[in-house]
Every structure is written in structure tokens, then in C-alpha cells.
C-alpha positions in Angstrom: -14.0 4.7 17.4 -10.2 4.3 17.1 -7.7 1.6 17.3 -3.8 1.1 17.9 -0.8 0.5 15.5 1.5 -2.2 14.9 4.3 -2.6 17.4 7.3 -3.9 15.2 10.2 -1.1 14.8 12.2 -1.8 11.7 15.6 0.3 11.2 17.5 0.1 7.9 21.1 -1.7 8.2 22.4 0.3 5.2 24.0 3.6 4.9 23.4 6.0 2.0 26.5 6.4 -0.2 26.5 10.1 0.6 26.8 9.7 4.4 30.0 9.7 6.1 30.1 6.1 7.8 29.5 6.0 11.4 30.8 2.9 13.0 28.1 0.7 14.1 30.2 -1.0 16.7 31.0 2.3 18.5 27.4 3.3 18.4 26.2 0.1 19.9 29.1 -0.8 22.1 27.2 -0.1 25.2 23.7 -1.1 24.3 24.2 -4.9 23.4 21.5 -4.9 20.8 21.7 -5.6 17.0 20.3 -2.3 15.7 22.0 0.1 13.2 21.4 3.7 12.0 18.8 4.2 9.2 19.4 6.0 6.0 20.3 9.2 7.5 20.0 11.2 4.0 16.3 10.9 4.0 15.4 10.6 7.7 12.6 13.1 8.5 10.9 12.6 11.9 7.0 12.2 11.2 6.4 14.2 14.2 7.5 17.2 12.3 4.7 16.6 9.9 1.1 17.8 10.5 -2.1 16.2 9.4 -5.3 17.9 8.5 -9.0 16.7 9.0 -10.2 15.3 5.7 -13.8 16.4 6.2 -16.1 18.4 8.5 -15.4 17.5 12.4 -17.3 14.3 13.3 -17.7 13.1 9.6 -16.6 9.4 8.8 -12.9 8.9 7.8 -11.5 8.5 4.6 -9.6 5.3 3.7 -7.2 4.0 0.9 -7.2 0.5 -0.5 -4.3 0.1 -3.0 -4.1 -3.0 -5.0 -1.3 -4.0 -7.6 -1.6 -6.9 -10.0 1.9 -7.1 -11.2 1.0 -8.8 -14.5 -1.6 -6.2 -15.4 -4.6 -6.9 -17.8 -5.0 -7.4 -21.5 -5.3 -3.8 -23.1 -7.9 -4.3 -25.7 -10.7 -5.9 -23.5 -10.0 -3.5 -20.8 -9.5 0.1 -22.2 -12.8 1.7 -23.5 -12.3 2.9 -27.0 -13.7 6.4 -26.4 -13.1 9.0 -23.6 -15.3 11.1 -21.4 -18.4 10.4 -19.3 -20.4 8.7 -22.2 -17.8 6.2 -22.9 -18.7 2.6 -24.0 -18.0 0.0 -21.5 -15.2 -2.3 -22.5 -15.7 -6.0 -22.4 -13.9 -6.3 -18.8 -15.7 -3.1 -17.4 -19.1 -4.6 -18.3 -18.6 -6.8 -15.4 -18.5 -3.6 -13.3 -21.4 -2.0 -15.2 -23.5 -1.8 -11.8 -21.0 0.6 -10.4 -20.1 2.7 -13.6 -20.7 5.9 -11.8 -18.5 4.8 -8.8 -15.3 4.5 -10.8 -13.1 6.1 -13.2 -11.0 4.2 -15.7 -7.6 5.9 -16.7 -5.6 5.2 -19.9 -2.3 6.9 -21.0 -0.8 7.1 -17.5 2.5 6.0 -16.1 5.2 6.8 -13.6 8.0 8.9 -15.2 11.1 7.2 -15.4 9.9 3.9 -13.7 11.3 1.2 -15.9 12.8 -2.1 -15.7 9.8 -4.5 -16.3 9.0 -6.9 -13.4 11.0 -5.1 -10.7 8.9 -2.0 -11.2 6.1 -3.3 -8.9 8.2 -2.2 -5.9 7.7 1.4 -7.2 4.1 1.1 -8.0 3.2 3.1 -4.8 6.4 5.1 -4.6 7.1 6.1 -8.2 10.8 6.0 -7.5 12.8 6.0 -10.8 14.6 3.0 -12.5 13.9 0.3 -9.9 15.9 -2.2 -11.8 19.2 -0.2 -11.6 21.8 -1.2 -9.5 21.9 1.9 -7.6 18.0 2.0 -7.1 16.9 3.3 -3.7 13.2 3.3 -3.1 11.3 6.2 -1.4 8.3 6.4 0.8 5.1 4.8 -0.5 1.8 6.7 -0.7 0.4 4.4 2.1 3.2 4.9 4.5 3.0 8.7 4.1 -0.7 8.5 5.2 0.5 6.2 8.0 3.0 8.7 9.1 0.3 11.7 9.1 -2.9 9.6 10.4 -1.7 6.4 11.7 -2.1 7.6 15.3 -5.9 7.5 14.8 -6.3 3.8 14.4 -5.3 0.6 15.8 -3.0 0.1 12.7 -1.4 3.1 10.9 -1.5 0.7 7.9 -1.8 -3.0 6.8 0.5 -4.4 4.0 -1.1 -7.5 2.6 0.0 -10.0 -0.4 -1.3 -12.9 -2.3 1.6 -15.3 -3.2 3.9 -12.4 -2.6 6.4 -13.9 0.0 8.4 -10.8 1.2 7.3 -8.9 -1.9 4.9 -6.1 -1.1 4.0 -2.3 -2.0 4.8 -0.4 1.3 8.3 1.5 1.8 9.1 3.5 4.7 10.7 6.9 4.5 14.0 5.4 5.1 13.7 3.2 2.2 13.0 0.0 4.1 10.3 -2.5 2.6 7.4 -3.1 5.0 7.1 -7.1 5.0 3.6 -8.1 3.8 1.4 -10.5 5.6 -0.2 -13.2 3.2 -1.9 -15.4 5.9 -5.4 -14.1 6.3 -5.9 -15.9 9.5 -2.9 -13.9 10.9 -4.5 -10.7 9.6 -7.8 -11.6 11.3 -6.3 -12.5 14.7 -4.3 -9.1 14.8 -7.5 -7.2 14.0 -10.1 -8.9 16.0 -9.0 -11.6 18.4 -8.3 -10.1 21.8 -5.3 -12.0 23.8 -5.5 -13.3 27.2 -4.4 -10.8 30.1 -1.1 -12.7 30.4 -0.7 -12.2 26.6 -1.5 -8.5 26.8 1.0 -7.9 29.6 3.7 -9.7 27.7 3.1 -7.6 24.8 3.4 -4.4 26.9 6.7 -5.8 28.3 7.9 -6.1 24.7 7.0 -2.5 24.0 8.8 -1.5 27.1 11.9 -3.4 25.9 11.6 -1.7 22.6 11.6 1.8 24.1 14.6 0.9 26.3 16.6 -0.2 23.4 15.8 3.2 21.4 16.6 5.1 24.6 20.1 3.3 24.7 20.7 3.8 20.8 19.8 7.4 21.2 22.1 8.1 24.0 25.1 6.4 22.2 24.3 8.5 19.0 24.5 11.9 21.2 27.8 10.9 22.4 28.9 10.7 18.6 27.7 14.0 17.8 30.7 16.0 19.2 33.2 14.0 16.8 31.0 14.8 13.7 31.0 17.4 11.1 28.0 19.9 10.6 26.5 18.0 7.9 26.5 14.6 9.7 25.5 16.3 12.9 22.3 17.4 11.1 21.7 13.9 9.9 22.2 12.7 13.3 19.7 15.2 14.9 17.2 13.9 12.4 18.0 10.3 13.3 17.2 11.3 17.2 14.1 13.0 16.2 12.9 9.9 14.4 14.1 7.8 17.5 11.9 9.9 19.7 9.0 9.6 17.4 9.3 5.9 17.4 9.3 5.8 21.3 6.1 8.1 21.2 4.6 5.5 19.1 5.5 2.7 21.2 4.1 4.5 24.2 0.7 5.0 22.2 0.8 1.3 21.4 0.9 0.4 24.9 -2.2 2.2 25.6 -4.0 0.6 22.9 -3.1 -2.9 24.1 -5.5 -2.4 27.2 -8.4 -1.5 24.9 -10.8 -4.2 23.6 -10.5 -5.0 19.7 -13.7 -4.6 17.5 -16.1 -7.7 17.5 -17.2 -8.8 14.1 -19.9 -11.5 13.3 -17.9 -13.7 10.8 -15.5 -16.5 11.6 -11.9 -16.4 11.1 -10.8 -17.2 7.6 -9.2 -20.5 6.6 -5.9 -20.1 4.7 -5.9 -21.6 1.1 -2.9 -23.9 1.4 -2.0 -23.7 -2.3 -0.7 -20.8 -4.4 -2.8 -22.2 -7.0 -5.9 -20.9 -5.0 -5.1 -17.6 -6.0 -8.6 -16.2 -6.6 -9.8 -17.5 -3.4 -6.8 -15.9 -1.6 -7.6 -12.6 -3.4 -11.4 -12.7 -2.3 -10.3 -13.3 1.3 -8.1 -10.3 1.3 -10.7 -8.2 -0.1 -13.0 -9.4 2.7 -10.6 -8.5 5.3 -9.9 -5.1 3.9 -13.5 -4.4 4.0 -14.0 -5.5 7.7 -10.8 -3.5 8.6 -12.2 -0.2 7.3 -15.8 -1.0 8.6 -14.4 -1.3 12.1 -11.9 1.7 11.4 -9.0 -0.5 12.3 -6.8 1.4 9.7 -7.0 4.0 7.2 -4.7 2.6 4.6 -4.3 -0.9 3.2 -2.0 -2.2 0.2 -2.4 -5.5 -1.5 0.4 -7.2 -3.7 -1.3 -9.5 -6.1 2.1 -11.5 -7.1 0.8 -13.0 -10.3 4.4 -13.8 -11.3 4.7 -16.1 -8.5 1.2 -17.9 -9.3 1.3 -21.4 -10.9 -1.5 -22.9 -12.7 -4.7 -21.6 -11.1 -7.5 -23.7 -9.7 -10.6 -21.8 -11.0 -14.1 -23.1 -10.7 -15.4 -24.3 -13.9 -12.6 -22.6 -16.0 -9.8 -24.2 -17.9 -6.3 -22.8 -17.0 -3.4 -24.9 -18.3 -0.3 -22.9 -17.7 1.2 -20.5 -15.2 0.0 -17.1 -14.9 3.5 -15.4 -15.8 4.0 -17.8 -18.8 0.6 -17.0 -19.9 1.3 -13.2 -19.6 4.2 -13.9 -22.3 1.4 -14.8 -24.8 3.1 -13.7 -28.2 -0.6 -13.2 -29.3 -1.1 -17.0 -29.3 -5.0 -17.3 -29.2 -4.9 -20.1 -26.7 -2.8 -18.1 -24.2 -5.0 -15.0 -24.8 -8.1 -16.8 -24.2 -6.9 -18.3 -20.8 -5.6 -14.6 -19.8 -9.2 -13.1 -20.6 -10.7 -15.7 -18.1 -8.3 -14.7 -15.5 -8.8 -11.0 -16.0 -12.7 -11.5 -15.9 -12.3 -13.2 -12.6 -10.3 -10.2 -11.4 -13.1 -7.9 -12.5 -15.6 -10.2 -10.8 -14.0 -9.9 -7.5 -13.6 -6.2 -7.8 -17.4 -6.0 -8.4 -18.0 -8.1 -5.2 -15.6 -5.7 -3.5 -17.4 -2.6 -4.7 -20.8 -4.1 -3.9 -19.7 -5.2 -0.3 -18.4 -1.7 0.3 -21.5 0.0 -1.3 -23.9 -2.1 0.8 -22.1 -1.0 4.2 -23.4 2.4 5.5 -21.8 4.8 7.8 -23.4 7.9 8.8 -24.9 9.5 5.6 -22.8 7.7 3.2 -21.6 4.1 2.2 -18.2 2.7 2.9 -17.4 2.9 -0.7 -18.1 6.6 -0.6 -15.3 6.9 2.1 -13.0 4.4 0.7 -10.6 5.3 -2.5 -9.9 1.8 -4.1 -7.0 2.0 -6.5 -6.6 -1.0 -8.7 -3.8 -1.2 -11.3 -0.6 -2.5 -12.4 3.1 -1.6 -12.7 3.0 -3.2 -16.2 1.2 -1.7 -19.2 2.1 -4.8 -21.4 3.3 -7.8 -19.4 4.1 -9.6 -22.5 6.6 -6.9 -23.5 7.6 -5.7 -19.9 6.3 -2.3 -20.8 5.8 0.2 -17.8 3.7 2.7 -20.0 0.0 3.2 -20.5 -0.9 1.5 -17.1 -4.3 0.0 -16.6 -5.9 1.9 -13.7 -9.2 1.8 -12.0 -9.9 4.4 -9.4 -13.1 4.0 -7.2 -15.0 5.5 -4.5 -13.5 8.0 -1.9 -15.7 11.1 -2.7 -14.7 11.8 -6.4 -17.0 12.5 -9.2 -16.5 9.3 -11.3 -18.4 7.7 -14.3 -15.6 8.6 -16.7 -12.8 7.5 -18.8 -9.8 9.7 -18.3 -7.9 9.2 -21.7 -4.2 10.7 -21.8 -1.8 10.4 -24.3 -0.7 6.9 -24.9 2.7 7.9 -26.3 3.5 10.8 -23.8 1.9 9.6 -20.7 0.2 11.7 -18.1 2.0 11.2 -14.7 0.1 8.8 -12.5 1.8 10.3 -9.2 -0.7 13.3 -9.8 -3.4 10.9 -8.8 -1.4 10.2 -5.6 -1.5 13.8 -4.8 -5.2 13.8 -5.3 -5.5 11.0 -2.8 -3.6 12.7 -0.3 -5.5 15.7 -0.3 -8.7 13.8 -0.2 -7.2 12.1 3.0 -7.1 15.8 4.2 -3.5 16.0 3.8 -2.1 19.4 2.8 0.3 17.9 -0.1 0.9 19.4 -3.3 3.3 17.0 -4.6 4.4 13.4 -4.5 7.5 12.0 -6.2 7.2 13.1 -10.0 3.6 14.2 -9.4 3.4 18.2 -9.1 -0.2 18.6 -8.9 -3.5 16.9 -8.6 -5.0 14.6 -11.2 -6.4 16.5 -14.2 -10.1 15.8 -14.8 -10.7 14.3 -11.4 -12.9 16.2 -9.3 -14.0 15.8 -5.5 -17.6 15.8 -4.7 
């Protein structure tokens, strides 16, 4: 079954420094709407891109669930001491022992030139260099590239979620616009599974028609400007118009999906935890929603930002946590803080084990949902105490790869993590051979 896509259209309000400025007022004088040109230097219409089937015709789809905990985990209890397939499980990974052959743990990997400490979380799925610099401009994130190519196959091209994230998420469009994350689980459930009344459906269709008319007006005004532009800017405008037309096409597709019933699930809507301190409860609910979204083929790509920096003293049943997550991460090797961080890290591993179990117990065709779902769990920080962005803790599970190993790379001269992103894209059936600084597939990671 297939489902529709989100209906929001967002356009950047900044110009790239290399572009010749075009007056926003002259472009929009006749439209009466507050919409500006995107970042023209990088605007390439997704309609020019081609997707490829990930498996044989009729095979269940491949999905990606990318999770970033922006405070990472403690190294010593996480990383195995020995490499290869016969590695000894570390204390944290013992929690996942039941799924040993379903995941690969990686050490000695990072994003080349992604530095800057905490701001690096916005580059976790883009690998754009120097995210803390004043001139930083992000690039398209892994999930949004997948959404460009495969998003027309499902109700939502992607879902961007967060826990305690506010406006901070992991997803970025091709024009370097951040996709606002949703952190209310009840809203996500409503979008996925609750059908609107006939009047609500018709109102939504009218909104889509209005969006299309706005894009028509902007495109017409942009064409009038072309005769006053140089060749370089004319090319940029042509690219912009191509993107506008692609957005119109997406809006028309969304209209069709509004009349199609949403999938029915046999679980009640979640109740949103009211406090940021209920962090682990929020994580669990988001994991459950991601599984339901994949099980109903509502999307092929989900990101989840675990904003641990913004998490206060946690409420964890039966465990003693006396300080905020961020303060604990700056432990300075203090035994009390390290002990509390280990409690938190173990809970993360417990929730991952529950996610793996739920995915593996759900069957589709001749495989489990875990076989079809690539779960990327990691962090933009290797050592939160030192704000280090090297030697990142990475777990990669499911998705049709030969797992059960520790891929141990050089901890001083790290292996490029974006190569894993190339492997993910190819497993999704996309004919990609590079992504950001990744120029090939992940060494040592084989498809089944």
C-alpha cells in the first residue's frame, strides 16, 4: 500500500552570497504573498533525479530510521576492545546481545571537517563542514535525499521527529532549509492514522490549491525577471522554476492522497509526556511511532533528534539521577557523574533493544521489519566531555546487511562516516556513488 506526503512548502528567505541579488519586492509585487527565492546556487529540481527499485519487483520496501543522541555515550563501556566478527560484547552492547547478529558497531569513524562541538549535531546527516563557523551553510541531509527520490511512494516522503528538540532537528532540504521537527507524539499519530472529516479533507484540498496558485504566481514573476539577468543568474532562475514546477507536482499528488483512507492501527493514540524530564518515556513513544509508520508503509525515511543537551534532571524509574544530562556529560572523570551517565546510557541501550525486538517480531512477506529497516544510531560527538567530534559511537542495524561485527577503524585517522551513507542510499535502491565527503561505500559492510 502507499500513502501521501506532507503538504507544507518551505522556501528559504536568504540568498547565497555568490548570487546576484534579485529584488524580492520586484518578484512578488503582483503576487501579494510573502514568499522569496530559495538559495539559487544549489537549487536542483528533484524531478531531474531518478530513483531505482531497491529489490526485485514486488519485494517489501527498504526504510531508514536515523537517530542522533547529541551527547553520545561513554566510550569505554560502549566500544568493544577487539575488532571483527568474534568481538567481545562491551558492557553496553551486552544489553543488545539477543540481536548481536542484527547490528554492526563502528569505531574510528567521523565526518571529515565537521567540528565545532555541540553545533555539529545539525551536520550529523549532512556531513557539511565547519557547522560552528559564521559562514556555515548546510547541505541536504541523507533522509531528504531519500525523500526526493522515493517520497512519492508513500503518504509522507519523510518524518522529522525530536525529543526535547524544539526547532532543532536533523533534516535539511537541498536549499539548506531546516525541516522543523515534530516532538508531540500525539500530532504524529494524528497525521499518520486519524482520518479527517469530509469538511476537513475538503479544507485541506483548498489549502493545497491555494499553495499551487501561489507557486504559479511566483513562477510567472520570475520568468519576467529573466530577460534582465545575466547568463549565470538566468541558469539559476531556470533551476528555480524547475523546482517550483516540481513542488506544484507534489501538491497535486498530495491532493490525490487526501481522498485516500489512512491506515488503521489497533493501538490508542499516545499521551504526550508533559515534562522534558520524562525523556526516556518520550524516546520510547517515538520509537513505537516509527515502527508503526514503517509497518503501515506511511514513509520510508524517519529522523529523530534526541536533544539531550536540552534535557533537565531525568525521571527514570528506580534509578537515581541528580543532575541535568548536559551537566553530567561534562563529567571531568568524576565517579558520581560517570555512574549516573552509565545509568542513562544503559537505558538508551534498553530502549534500542526494545525497538529491535519490535521490528524483528513484525513480519512482512518473507522477512522481518528489521530486515527491511536500516536503523542508524549514533552521535555527532565522540566525547561530549571534550566536545570532540571524532571517533563517533555508531550502531547500524538491520536493513539487509551482513552484521554481527565490530568495524574498528583508526581512532586517530578516522574513516569517513559518510561512506556509510552511500551504502544506505544504494541499499535503498538509489544509484549514488558519493555523499558529501563520502566517495564510496562503507568498507567491510556487505549486503546480504
